[in-house]
Structures are given as structure tokens and as C-alpha cells.
N, C-alpha and C positions, 0 to 999 in steps of 0.2 A: 588677688581677690578670690575668695573661695566661692565656688559655684555650688549651689545646692540643687540637687536633682531630686525631683519628686517622681515617684513611681505610682502610676495609677493602676490599681487592682480592679479589674472588671469582673464582677461576679455574674455569671450567666444564670439568669433566673429561668427555670424551665416552666413551660405552660402546664398548669395543673388541670387534669381532666378527671372527673369523677364518673366511675362506671358502677351501675347498680344492677345486681343479678338476683334472680328469684330463688336461687338455690346455691348451696355450697358446692364448689367444683372440686371435690376431693379426688377426682380421677380424671385426668385429661384425655381419656379415651372414651368417655361417655358423652352423649349428645352435646349439651351446653358446654361442658368442660373441654371437650375436643375443639369446638368452635371458638371458644374464648381463648384457648391456648394458641391457636393459629393466629388470631388477630392480635393478641398481645405480643407475640413474637414479631409480627410484622411491624408493630408500632414501636417496638423497643429501639432506643437509640435515635429517636426523632425529636430530641430536645423537648420531651414532654415528661411530666411526672404523673403517674396513674395512681389514683386512690380508688381502691376496689371495695364496694359495699356488698356483702353477701347475706342472704337470709339462710339460716340453718347453722348448726354448730359443728358440722363435720370439718375435720382439718383440711387445709388446702394443699394440693400437690406442690411439691418443691419447685417444679418447673414453672408454675404460675406465681408462686410466692416471690421468686427472684425477679419477676418482671414488674412488681408493684412497689411504690414508695410506702404505701400503708394499706392494710386490709382490716376492715371492720365487719364484725358479725352481728346479726340481729336474730332474735328468735322467731320461729314460724308459729303462729297461733293455731289452735285447733278447737274443735267442738263449737260451743256457743260463742266463744271469743272471736271466731272467724266468720260470724254471721253479721251482715250489715244490710239494711234494706236497699234493694236495687243494685248492690255491688256484687260482682262475681266472688265466689268463695275464695279463689286463689288470691285475689287482690286484697280482700278483707283480712286474710291470714298474714299478709305481708305489709302491714303498716306499723310504723314505730316512730315515736316522737323524736328520738335521738337522731334517726336518719334525716328527718325533716330539718332538724336544727342544724346538722352538719352541712346539708345541702344549701340552706338559706344563707349561711355566712360565706358560702363559696359563690362568687359571682361569675365564674367561668363556665365552660361547657359541662353539661351533665348528659350522660348517655345511659338509658335504661335498656338493658339487653332483654329482649322479649317484653311481654306486657304485664306479667303477673306482679311485678314489683313496682308498678307505677301508681300505687295508691296515694302517694304524696301529691300527685297532680290533681287530686280531688280538693285539695286545700286552696283557699283564696290566694291570688297573687301569682300563680304560675303561668297564667295566660300571657302575662306581660314579659316573661323571660324569653329572650330571643334565641338562646343557645341550648335549648332542651330538646333532645332527640330520643326517639324510641327505635331501637335496632331490632326489627321483627324477624323471627326465625320462621314465620309462617303466618297464615291468616288465623287469628284467634278463634273465631266462631266455627270455622271449618275444623280446626284441630279438636275443639270440644265435641262436635258432632261425631267425628271419627273415633275419638276416645270412647264415647258411648257405644258406638257400633262394635268396637274391639273388646269392650268389657264383658265380663261374665255376670249374669244375674240381672233380673229386672230392675231392682233398686238402683244399681249403678247406672244402668242405661237411662233410667228416668232422671236421675240426678244430673248426668251430663247433658241430657237433652234440655232440661230447664236452665242449666248453666249456659248453654249455647245461646239461649234467648237473652239472658242478662249480658252476656259478652257482646252480642250484637249491638245492644244499646251502649255498652261501655266503649266500644270502638268509636262511636260517634263523639263521645266525650273526649277521648284521646285526640281525635282529629281536630278538635277545637282548642286544645290546650298545648299541643306540641307539634313538632315536625318529625318526619320519619326518615330513616335510612334503610331503604328496602334492599334486601339481598337478591331478589329475583324479579325479573320483569313481570311475572304473574302477580306478585304481591304489589308491586308498584302500580300496575294498572288498576288493581282492585282499590287501593288506597285513593288514587286520584279520581277514578271514575265513579266508584260507589260511595265513597265517604267524603269526596271533595276535599281531601286532605292535602297538605303540603308534604311531598315526598321526593327524596333524591335517591336515585338508583345507585347503589354502591355494592357490587358483588363482594364476596368474602375476601378479606385480605389474606394473602399467603406469602410468607417469607420464602425466598428462593431456597429450594432444598435439593438434595441429591438423593435419588432413589437408592434405598438400601436393600432392595430385594436380592435374594440369592438365586443365581442361575441353577439349573438342574431340576431335580424332582423333590417333592415333599411327600408327606406320609398320610395326609388325610384332607378331608374337606372341612371348612371352618366357618362358624358364624359366631359373632360377638355382639352382645347387646345388654341393655339395662332392662332386665326382665320385670322390674317393678312398673315399667311402662306398658300399658295394654298392647300398643302397637308392636313392641319388640317381642312380647310373649306370643302374640298372635303369629308373628313372623316365624318364630321358633317352632310353634305347633304346626304351621303350614309346611315347613321344611320336613319335620319328622313324619307327618301323616301323609302328605301328598308327594314328597320327593323321595325321602330315604326309606319309607316303608316298602318301596319297590326297587331298592338299589342295593348293590352288594359292596358299596364303597364305605370306608370308615368315615365317621362324622363326629366332630368335636364341637360342642357348644360351650361358650364361656360367657360369664356375666354375673351381675349381682341380683340378689333377691329373686331367685327362681321359685315359683310356686310349687306346692306339693303335687299338683296335677301335671305340671311340666316335668318334674322329676320322675314321676311314674311313667310318663311317655318315653323318657330317655331310657329308663330301665327295661322297657319292653323291647327295645332294639339292641340286639347283641353287639352291633357294630357302632353304637353311639355311646358317647360319654359326656359328662357335664363337669366343667371346672367352675366352681363357685367363687365369686368375688376375687378374681386374680388381680395382682398388682400391675402397675404399668409395665414393669420389666417382664413380668410373666406374660402379659398380653402380647408384647412385641415378640417374645420367644415363641409363643403359640402361632402367631401369624407367620413368622419366618419358617417354621417347621411344617406348615401346611402346604398343600399343593394347589388348592382351589379355595378362594374366598367367596362366600355367598352373601349377597347384599339384596335381600328382598325389601323393596320400598313399597309397602302397602298403602301408605298415606298419599293423598293427592296434594298435600301442602307441607311445607317445612323443609328446611335445609337438612341434608343427611351428610354431615361432615365426616362420618366414619369411612366413606369411600376414599378419602384422601389418605387415611392411615393404611387402608388396605393396599393402596397403590404405592405407598412409601416403603412398606415392609414385606408385602406379600407377593405371591406369584400370580397365577391366573385369577382373574376376578370376573364373577358373573353377577349381573344385577337384573332385578325384576322391577318393573314400574319406572317412574320418572326420577324421583329422588332429588329434583332441583339441582342436580349436579351440572357443572359446566360441560358443554359439548366436547371441549378438548379433553376433559377427563374421561368422558364416555368413550372416546376413541381408543382408550387403552383398556377397555373392558369388553366383555362379551354380554350382549343383551339376550335375555330369555323371555319368551312369550308366556309360558305356562310351565306346570310341573313336568309334563312329559318332555318338553323342550329342554328343561334343566337336566333331567336324567340322561338324555341322549348326549348333550354337550359335555356333561361331567364325565361320562364314560369315555368319551373321545379324548378330552383334555388330560385325563388322569394318566394317559399313556404318553403324553407329549411333554418333554422337558421344557422348562422355562429358559429362554435363550437371552443372550446378551443384547440381541436386537430389540427385544421387548423392553429391556431396561433402558436402552438408549432412547426409545420412543417416549418413555415416561420422563426421562431427564429433559427431553426436548420441551415438555410442558413445564416441569417444575423449575427448570433453570432458564432455558433459552427464551421461552415465551412468557416468563413471569416478570412483570414490571412492578413488583411489590413495593420497591422503595419509592418510586414516583407516586404510586397510588396511595401509599400510606401517608405521604406528605399532603396529598390532595384531601385525604380523609381528615387529617388534623386541621387543615385550612378550612374545610367545610364546617367543622365543629365550631369554629370561631365566627362563622358567618350566619346571619339569620336567613334560613332557607326561604325561597320564594317559589310560588307555584309556577 
């Protein structure tokens, strides 16, 4: 008698998670792009399929493209098209019917990275969806006030001041229509205590990494930023005017969209130079060839993920302010209190080679102390759970 054997083919269906971002992340060393790259790397291989929704038409960096099953782009409106009564300008500029359609036919978890792309939550029906989260990178109304204070010109300052009032009201709307995944204890406390929101504290996900810093000495001090952001331009100006105006050390700045006033400031300093819009490979090369990384955190809110890139590829790191960075990361950096303190410490460190012991200390954090795999699994599990206060 012939025996028939049947072979059962089991298809593993990956959990689909939709992530919505307010901007194109064309460069994984700028703010949101850097943060998103770290988290996508940590989530990779966790039996999930990530569908990424981006506002803006800029191309996505290859490192992010390879981590997603699909990527959709939507235009950012401007002018009168981005004006809606009672709605913050950044939110009104990022609403699109196709995004809402794609999210509605998806009944799984949706994560909005930061608040600007959450306009779909204004539509009826989202209050009843249990798996909708907002991953805040800082307190929105505080960020708006600070952007106004960092901006040049009375018109811009007034615009951001008025926006901060709209955003304060919008935060309350978000609190009643979704749950939050807070990155920092400060944000979590604000969401729970001030907005009575449902929030789960989940620090930034980091894939275990090996520090790639080179021992020995570098050639200059270095600052990298997105100069289209008022905070980053203000940081660059602070460094040029308050620190390097009175220093004999070479200084290299790099980043996108530097203003004409920033360029003029650089030109006035014979020991300073500006590299405009470097690629990811060029940024890594600039970091590795530098001797001192400068990280001025002028804002009182918001994650500063660039500190992780500095620790991965750079030598000595100096930071000013808080920056929301993990205390374990701060142990690998030098804290400066003011411009005079920065000049004194830079002069001293510029003569000190970067040693293998310092690299080992960083690896202790990036490898030994990192439980990314377990935390990433907990993160995915949380997305499938209706958060409770």
C-alpha cells in the first residue's frame, strides 16, 4: 500500500506596523533621520514588517530603505493650503487623504513619530482605535516656544509664539485620541501629569554596536547639524562667537542649509571652515578625522540622537546642556558649563590622544549594557497592546 505523505508549508506572516513621519529622512545623521535609523535597526529582524509613511519628496537614505517593506511619500502643503482654523501650521501642512485611506484599511499598530504628522487623528473614528501611538521627541509647545526664541526677526518670533498656543491646545486633542510612547522621563511626567494622557515610558531603542572611534589624535574640533533648524544655527553661532572667537584651535562645521549670516561668521574666522550638505559617508569621515566633537544642547526638550553618532565614530566629546541623553552615554563625554569652560577643556584635550581605554568604556555601553533585542521585542509587544494609564 502506497503511503501518501503531505507536507505542510507554514508561511510566517510578519506583523505589519505602520510608521508615519513628518519629514523625509534623506540623511540618517540629521535629527529625526538619525533617531529613526537607530530604532529601525533595533526593530529589524523582530518578525515585523514596517511600512513607512513620509511627508516630503526627498529621497530616503539607503540605510533606512533596506529596513522597510514599503515606503510612501506625501507632499507637504505650504501657504494658504497649510492654514486650518485652530490647527497648528505644521499639522495642517501634513494631511493627505491617501495617508488616511491607507491607515484605515490597516487594523494593526500605527506609530506617529513626533506630532506634526498626526493630522489624521482629527478625523472621526480614531478615538476607538486601541493601537495608535505617538512617539514624541520632545514636548511640542516647548519646542515651538524655543524655536521662536532661537529664530531671527520679529515676524518669525511672533509666528512661533502664536503656534505654541495652538500646539498647547492640540496636545490636549492628541491626549484624548491616542497613547504616547515617551522617550524621556521628563516627557512622560508632562504627558501624565499635565495632559492626563496615557503614556508608556520607552527610551530610544539602540541596536548593539561596536565603537568605531580611532585611537590617537585628530586634526580639528567639529560640530555637525541641520542649520535649517533655528536651534542648530544658534548653536553654531554660539560656538563661533563665544568659543572659537577666542580660541586658536581649528574648527570645522558641517551640515545642510547654512544661512548667509552663518557663512559670513565662518569666513571671519581664519581657523574655521564650513562643509555644506555632506553625505553620510563624508560625515563619518569628518567625525573620525576630528579630535573633539562639540555638542551644544541649547534646547530644554527633545532627544539629541547625534550624541550617539559622535560616540560611535568620534574621539573626545564635549556637551553643553542636558540633551535628554542617557546618563550612561554622558559618562563617556565631558560636560561644559559655559563658553570659557569649553575653551579651557578643548585646549587641554587637544593635546591628549584618545586611548583604547576610552573606546572600551564606550563599548561597555553600546554592547555590554545594551539589551536592545529584549527591549525591541517589548516595544513590538506594546504596540499590540492597548496602553493603560
